C-alpha positions as CSV (number, residue, x, y, z in Angstrom):
1,X,-0.2,8.0,7.1
2,X,2.7,5.7,6.3
3,X,2.4,3.1,3.6
4,X,3.0,0.2,6.1
5,X,0.3,1.5,8.4
6,X,-2.1,1.6,5.5
7,X,-1.2,-2.0,4.5
8,X,-1.6,-3.1,8.1
9,X,-5.0,-1.5,8.2
10,X,-6.1,-3.2,5.1
11,X,-4.7,-6.6,6.2
12,X,-5.8,-6.6,9.8
13,X,-6.1,-10.1,11.2
14,X,-4.5,-11.4,8.0
15,X,-1.5,-13.7,7.7
16,X,1.7,-12.8,5.8
17,X,0.3,-13.9,2.4
18,X,-2.8,-11.5,2.4
19,X,-0.5,-8.8,3.7
20,X,1.9,-9.3,0.8
21,X,-1.0,-9.4,-1.6
22,X,-2.4,-6.1,-0.1
23,X,1.1,-4.6,-0.5
24,X,1.3,-5.8,-4.1
25,X,-2.1,-4.3,-5.0
26,X,-1.3,-1.1,-3.2
27,X,2.1,-0.6,-4.7
28,X,1.1,0.6,-8.2
29,X,-1.4,3.1,-6.8
30,X,1.1,4.5,-4.4
31,X,3.7,4.7,-7.1
32,X,1.2,6.5,-9.3
33,X,0.3,8.9,-6.5
34,X,3.9,9.7,-5.7
35,X,4.6,10.4,-9.4
36,X,1.5,12.6,-9.6
37,X,2.6,14.6,-6.5
38,X,6.1,15.1,-7.8
39,X,4.7,16.6,-11.0
40,X,2.4,19.0,-9.3
């Protein structure tokens, strides 16, 4: 699943502000996950 798809899923029926907020909350987790995967 692509990051944008996941954000869209979390922010369904939400305006630009909630979508941006979802993206901001998701970014650290995604960055951490990508770092973890590169170190495996």
